[in-house]
N, C-alpha and C positions, 0 to 999 in steps of 0.2 A: 490363488495367488490374491492378497489381501493388500491392493493397488494402495490404500489409504495408508497403512502401516508403515508402506515401503515407502512413500512420500516424507512422513515423519521420523522415518529413522537416516534418511539421508540428509535431513536438515539438521538433527539430532549430531550425525556424523560429524558435519562440519564445523558446529560448534563446540564439539568435543575436541577436535584435532588442534581448530587456533589453539585452544587452552591448554593441550598439552605441547603443542610442537610448534606453533605460530612464532614463538619466538628467536626459534630458529634461522624464520624469515625475514623478521618486520622489529627494530628493538622499538617495545610499548609497555611503558610500565602498566597504564592502564588503558584500556580504551573506554573507561565512563568520561577519562580527559581530552579523548580527541573527537573530532569527526574523523571517520574511517569513510572513506567509498571506495569501492571498487581495484583493492589492490591484486595485483594479480601473481600470486605463492604458487606455490605443487599443489594447496588445499582447493584454489578456485580451479587449477587443471584438473583434480581428479574430484572433488567431491559437491562438486555443486549440482544441484538439478537439473541446471540445461546440460550437464556435460554427462552426469548418469544415466539421464533419462537416454539419451543418445546411445548410450552404451548399451545398456539392458534393451532396448528396441533391438538393438542389432541380434543379441541372443533369445529374446522372444519379441517377439514382433507385437505380440497381444499386448504391450508397455506401450503406451504415444511416445514417442520422439522428444515432444516438444511442448511446453506446458501448454500453449494454445489448444492445443490436441488433448488435453487430459478431460476426461469427462466432467459435467456437471459438479457431479454431489464433490466433488474433488477441490474443482475450482473452488467451492462455497468456504471449502475448511480451510484452504491453502492460506488463508490470512493466519492463523490459528500456527501453522508453520514455520511462517516467513516470520513470525514476531519473534519465535525465538534464535533467529538468523542475527535479527538485529541486532539482538547483546554485543557482537561482534562490530561488524560493518554495515552499510548499503552496498549489497552485491547485484552480482545480474541477474539472478533470480528477480532478484523485484523490481530490476529496472524491465525484465521481461512480462511480471503477473503487474506490475502497474500497467505497463503500456496494454495489454492485451483485457485487462478489466475495463482501461477507459475506454478502448475501442467497443467493448461488447456495451458497455452504459451508451455510450454514442448510438450507437446501431440497433441496441433493442428498447430504447426508450420508451417508446411507445408500449411495450409488452408490458411493464412493470408499472402499475400505479404510485409506489412511491418517488419514482424516476419523472414522469409526468407531473409529477405535485412540485416539485423540486425546481422542474422546467417553466411551469407558470411563476413562480417567483425568482423567475432567474436566476435559481441557487446555480443550478446544475451549469448553466452555461458560462456564469460569469464568474462563480467561485469552484466549482471543486472539476469544473474542465483545468480553470487555471490551476488549482494544486495538484493536478496530476502533469500537466507540463512544468511546472516546478520542482516534481518529484523526478523527472525523467531528463532534467537539463543536463548536457554535458557539452562541452565543447572539443578535448580534444579525444584523439583514438589512440587505443592501447598502443603502445610504440611496441610493438612484438614485432615489426619487419621495419626494412628500409623508408617504405614510401609511407606509413605512417608517421615516422620520424619526419619526414617530411612537408608531409601534412601539417603535424605540429606547428613546428616550426611557422610556417603559411598562414597558419590561424594564429599563433601569437602574436603576428605583426597585423593582419587583416581586421580581426574581431576587436569592438573599440575594448579598453580596458575597465570602460564600466562594467561591460557584460561579463565580461572574465572576473571584476570582479563579485558581481550580483550570484553567479551561477558557482561559485566558490562557498559564497556565504548561504546557497539555497535551504539550508536547514533553518535559517533563519526566517528566512520568505515562507519558506513552506511550513514552518509552526502559526505560522501568522494566519497563514489562508486554513489549516488544517481544523485548529480548533472554530474559526467559523464556521467550516462545514458542518464537522461536528455539530456542531450545536443545530445548525438549520435542518439538519438529518433525523436529529434526535426530536425537536419540537415537530417536524413534518409526524413523524409514526404518534406521537404522543396525540395529537389533534385526530387521530383516526382510533384512538382507544379512549373509549365514554369517561372511564374512571378519570383516567389520567386527565382525558381533558379538562373536567370538572378542578379536578387540582390544580392544574394550569391555569386554568381562567380565574380562580380564585387571588392569584397571586398577580393579576391584570392592572393594579394600584400599585402595585409596587415594582423595583427596580429587579427584575427579573436577573436572576444569574446563572452561569453554567453550573454553579451547585446543587442548584434548585433545578435544572432541566436531565441533571445527571443523577438527581434522586427521586424523581416521581418517576423518569423513565426505568432505573431499577426497579419501584418497589410497585408500579400501577400499571406500567406499560407493557413491558416485560413478559407478566403473567400472563400476557392475553393474547403472545403471541408462539408459533409451533415449538413445538417441543422439541425439535432440532435447532432449531434456531437459538431459542436459550437456551440448550445445552452447549451450543457452538462457543455462545457469548461468553457461557462460564468458565469454559477452557481456557478461552482467548484471556477473560479476566483472572484465570491463575497465574498463566503467564505473567501477565503484568504485572503481579504485583510479588511474581518469584525474583523475575530479573535487579525491577524497581522500586523495590521495599524499603529504600534510602529517600525516598522520595514522600511517601503517604503511609498509611497504614490499611488500606483498600486500593481497588483499581479505582475507585471515584476519588479519593482523596489523590493520589496519583498524578489523575489527569488533572485535576482542579489545581494541584498546586505548579505543575507547570503551566497551566495557562495560567494562572493570579501572578507566578512571580516575572514570565514573560513578558505577560501586558499590561502589567504594571512597573516595569521598569527594574525588577530586583534582579532578576538573572536572567542570563541569555543564552545561558552555555546549557543547554539540551539539547544534545545532536544528533539525536537516534527521535525525540519525541517526534517530530511530522509521518517521521516513516511508522511508527507506531499507532497512530491517530488515522494517516488512511489506511491502514492493514484495518482498521477499527469499520470504519466508512466502508472499504470493499466490502467487507462480513457483511455487513448489512445489507449493503446495494445489492450484492450474488443473492440472496435469499430474497430477493424481494422481485428476479425474475425465473418467472415459469418455465421450471427445467424442459417441461414440451414444448414451446416457446423455443427457448436455447437451441434444442437438438433440430427440431423443424429450420432452422435459420442459421443454422452454423459453416452450413457449405455455402448458401448465399453470400454471408459474410466473409469466409475464406476465398470466394471468386473476386468479392468487390477489394478486399484489398492486393489481390495479385494483379488486379487492375489497375490500381490505384496506384503500383511502385511502377509501371510501365511508364508513368509518367511523372515530366519535368518537378523535381525539389520543392518547387514553390507552391505548385496546385494542391502540394499534401501537408498546406499549411496547418488545416484542422485534426488531421492526423495521429493515432497514439501509436498505432501498431505496423512493422516491428517497431522496438526504441530506438 
């Protein structure tokens, strides 16, 4: 069984179903023109990874029942497939993956040179962790039960209207954090590759831009990274180019146009850009964690999460998983 192909096929099925039958459930002229998050339709009830894995596990126990139990080799590639589903909306697969990734990056921070360097500059704790909290921010429960509907009415009353507004516009807050975080991660990778670092240092008297960072990373740092990471980045870049080609000629120009239009106040309506960039960051950070370290510490992390869940909600302030 090719688990990697299975995961990719499930994500492809989700997108295909939305494009062929989605209008039966929700009247949307163009997903590019809206910010969609967490719609619950028969497609979500049948074709999400979190649903299909559970079903497949009952048929074949060798298939992990949840995203957090997938092999590390799959988890490093999941940003590629989940970026495909971002063409439609932010769904519960993204919540699950982002929450697990953030938890792993926090718990296994010392196993990764890249994560340690980001921690030393405070980028990890001040920007990347904040980005994940923004990605996972939700207030209301899925109104599938009477209890959930009652809780939602209570939350509408007791949660500040300002918080409600920020969560409803989290794609704007997320974009700001995501562009900062991506640039910091790429600069850190560049600093570890001599040729890339030399090219970057020559720009120190100029105002370094994200465009220059992307170019130096692409041309001088990327070729020095592992073949597997190079391959995964190329696959992710191709997906970005295929889905969002209206924003640029290639992946670098797409990301740069998103960022420049947003930061310079030209256009804020880039509803899923923050998700795409978060997936890009996840791809880079997952590849920075030695697989043997992950496999050694995974059971310890699971026990930590189980222990944390028994504590009051306020004591889990810094935790990410479960979402």
